N, C-alpha and C positions, 0 to 999 in steps of 0.2 A: 469628605475628601473630593477634590475636583476631578474632572475627567483627565487631568494631566497625567496621573499615574497610569491610566489606561492607554493614553497616547504614547507614553514612554514604553509601555509594555509592547504595544503594537510595533513600534520601531525596533525594539529588541528582537521580537519574533521575526521580523522581516530581514534582519541582519543574519539570521541563521541560514544555512545553506538551502533548506527546504523552502524558505520564503513565506511571507504573510503580507501580500500586497494590499495597499489601501484602495478603497472604492469611493466613488463620489458621494454615496449615501452615508458613509461611515458605519455601515451595518456591522463591520468587524469590531467596532468599539462596543456595540450592544452585545455581540457574542462574548467578548471578553468580560463584560460586566456580569453576564450570566454565569460564567465559568470561574471567575476569580473574585474573591473578596477584595476590597480596596487594599487591605494589608498584603495580600498575596500578590496583587498586581504591582504594588510598590516594590516588593522584593524581587519579583520576576523581571521587572524593568531594569534591575541592576545586575542581571545575569546574562550569560551568553552560552556559546558553544564550549568554552573551556571548563573542564571539571575542576571545582575548587572546594576547599574545606569551608565549613560554616564560619570559621574564624575570619577567613579572607573575605567572604561575602559580607559578613557582619561589619567589617571595617569600612565598607562603602555605604552602609545603610543607617547607621546610628543605633542598631540593635546590639545587644550583648551576644556573644557567641552562642550561649545557651538558648536565647530567644530565637536566634536565626536557625539553629539546629532544629528546634521544635517546629518552627514554622515550615522549614524545608522538608522535614519528614512528613508533615501533613500534606504538603503540596505533592510530594512524591507518591503518597498513597492515593491521591486523586488523579495522578497522571499528568500534573502540571509541570513537574520537574522530574529529572531522572537521577536516581541515586546509585552510586557505585561504592563497593567496598574494595579498596586497594591498599595493600601493605598495612592493614589494620586501621585504616582511616576511612571515614565516610566522606565521599566527594559528591558534589551536586552540579548539575548544569540545567539550563532551561530546556524543557522539552519543545520540539517543534510543533507547529499546529497540525500538519499532516506530514508524515505519519507520527502520531504522538497524542497530543491533547484531544483532538477530535475523536480518535478511536477509543479513548478512555472516558469520554463524556457519558453522562446519563441523558439519553435522548428523550425529549418530550416535544409536544406540538410546537411550542414557541421556538425552541432551539432549532428544530427541523426546518421551519420556515425561514429562520434567519440564515441558516447554512445554505439553503437553496438560493436565497437572494444573493448571498455573498459569492457563491460559486458562479452564478450566472451573470454577475455584473463585474467580473474581472478577477475574482479569486481563483477560479479554475485556470484562467489564462496565465496568471502570474506564478502559480505554483506548478502547473503541469507543463508549461511550454519550455522552461529552462532544461538544459541537459547537463549531466546524464539524468535520465528519467528516474523518478522515485522507485518505481517498480519495474520489473521485467517479466515477460511471459516465459514460462517453461512449458514444454510440450506435454500433452497427455502421454503418460508413460507407456501406455499400450500402443501408441502411434509411432514410436521411435524404435528403430533397429538398435539392439543393444550394443552392436559392435561399433557404432559411431555416435552414440550419445555422448555429449560433452560432460565432463565430470560435474560441473556446476549446475547442469540441468537434470542430473540424476537424483531427483527428489526422494525416490524410494530408498536409495542408498543412504542419503542423509538421514532420513527417518529411522532407518535400521540401526544407524550408529548412535542415535539419540536415546535418552534415558527417561525423559518425562514429557508428557504431552497434554495439551489443553485444547478443547474445542469450544469456541465461544460464538455468540451471535455476531452476525455481520452488521457493523454499525451503519453501513450504507443502506442496506435493506431496511433496517430499523428507521433510519431517517426518511427514506422514501415512503414507508408505510404511514408515517405521521403527516406527510404532505398529500396523502390520498392515492399513492401509487402502490397498490398491493402486488408484490412480486409472486410469480408462480413457483419460484425456487424456495427451498428451505431457508430459514433464518440462521440456523446454527451451522455455519460453514467455515469459520475462520480458525485454522489449525496452527497452533504455535508449539514449539518443541525446544528442548534444551539438552545439552550433553551432560548436564549434572542432574542429580536426583533432587526432586522437590517434593515437599509434603503434599499429599493428595488434597484436592479441593473439589468444590461442587462441579467444576467444569472439566476435571481431569478425566482422561481416558487412557487406556492401555496402548502399548505399541501396536498390538494386533488390531485394535480398534482404529488407530490412526491410519495404518496401512489400508485397512478395509474402507475407511472413509475416503481416502485418496481415490480408490477405484470407484467408489460410489459417486464422487463428484464428477469424474469423467463420464460415467454412465448418464448422469443427469444432464450433462452438457455445460459444465461450468469451466471457466478458464483458470488454470493455475497461474498465479502471479506471486513473485517473491521479492524481497528486498534486492536491489540491483547491485549485488556484490558477489564476489567469488567465494570468500571465506566469511563465515559469520551469519549464514542464512538461518533465521530463527522462526520463520513462519511461512505458511502457504495460504494466501487468500484465494478463495474459489469464487470467481467473479462472473457477474452477468452484465451485459451491456446496457440493461435498462436501469440498474440501480447503482452499480459500483462506480465510485467517483472517477477513478482513473480510466476505466473503459468508457464512461460517459464523456470523458475528454475527447474521445474519438467520435462517439455516436451522437452526442448532443452539442458539443462546442467546437468541433472541427479542428482539434489539436491532434494532428496525425501521430506525433511522437509522445503523446501523453503517457504512454507506457512503452517500454523498450520491447520490440518484437523479439521472439525467439530466433535463433540462428537456423531456422528451418522454414520451408514454405510448402504449401499444399498444391498438389496437382490432381486433376480429375480426368481419368481416361474417358474420352467421349465414346469410345467403342464399348466400354463396360457400363457406362452410366445409363440408367433406365428412366431418369427424370423423375424420381420419386419425391424430390424436394427435401429429403431428410437433412442433408448437409446445409441447405439454406436455412432451415429452421434452427439448426444447432449453432450456426455461426453467430457469435455475439457482437460482431463488428460489421455485419452486412457486407462481407467481402465476397459473397457468392451470389451469382445471378443465373437465371435460366436463359439460354440462347438455343433456339431451334430444338427445343425439347430436351436439352441436356444441361447439366450444371457446369458453370465456368467460374474459375477463381480469379478474382481481381488481385494480382500480385502486389499492386501498390497499396492495397488495403489489408492483405493477409498478414496476421500477426504470428503465424506459425504455431498456433495452439494445438492443432491436430484433432479438434473435435469433429471435423468433417470425416476424418479417417476412422475414428472409433465408432462413429454412428452409421457409416455407410453399410447398408445391408448386403451388398454384393462385391465389396472390395474395389470399387472404382476409384476411390480417393486414396492418395498416398502422400506421406510426408517425406520431403527430401531435405538433405542438409544443404545449406547455401555453399557456394564456392568459398574456398579458404580466403580469398581476397575480400569477401563480403562479410565474413564472420567478425562480429564485434564482441569481444569478451567484456564482461562487466568489470567494474573497478575491483581491485584486489581485496579491499576491505572497506569498512564504513568510513574510516578517517580519510582514505584516498578518495572515496566517493564525495565526501563533504568538501575536500580541497578542490576537486575538479568542479564541483557545482558552484562554489564561491567564485572561482576564477571566471567561469562562464557567465556568471551574473555581474561581473565587474567589481566584485568585492574581494577583500582580503581577510584571512583568518585573523 
């Protein structure tokens, strides 16, 4: 089967709100060849954002409904498609590349190097520049005053209401390890959760363990990021600026809004600062510098994560809420986020 099915698949992925931009080297086609069989690519190229039954998808592909269903279930198991059960029916849609296919992939040396080439030659720009951002920052829970934390930023409350929890390896650190960049932070830091009960698996943890891990991530100096919505938050990534793709948008590729900042900002009291440099070491986006022996926050770079606050040994750093006129709430839900993203990319659903 020719490269045409992979070209069609790349175009289908780029029509999704998240995007999958083309590059001069066409490394994205090599990535798709590694992740999709020709048959999967052919089927994926006939799919999009709309959730459809196997019968509807089959009608466009020449497959029987049962053949399509079997193939779609296999693709969903591999994270290439998303599967929904609604009103007793199985529905499928094409998974986006990020967040979706990339995170579900089995990383190895070859794929890691292709991903690095893709992101650095236009992939990051095309995926991370459009707004609204894919992820947003939520502040370290110990850095925010409880009386004014915004409901969608209260990750601990969301975890407390949830019923099942999984802690998995960070795909970004795994990818960076394969390209020779060994991270100083732990690998197993991606926390997902659900408000429904799920059978326990090898990566499952308890609610108490999930809450304790959230505290541990803040202690380590990792930035909490979540899907950029108000309702339907289902995971917390705990990110470092050296490995995690969306923060690397800031640190490596100069994409200031690659992740949506929290609606807070840090200030450091120069009279209380002793110039120990702890906040500088903990800032994952290089927003803190030393001036005249004290630390100063660059508000244009600050993402409001609060790690400087939780790490400051003498309380010189504080997190403050932005003025109401500057508060930008996330999209109401995933569908709204997708609609906004498509419009901003000049596409239609």
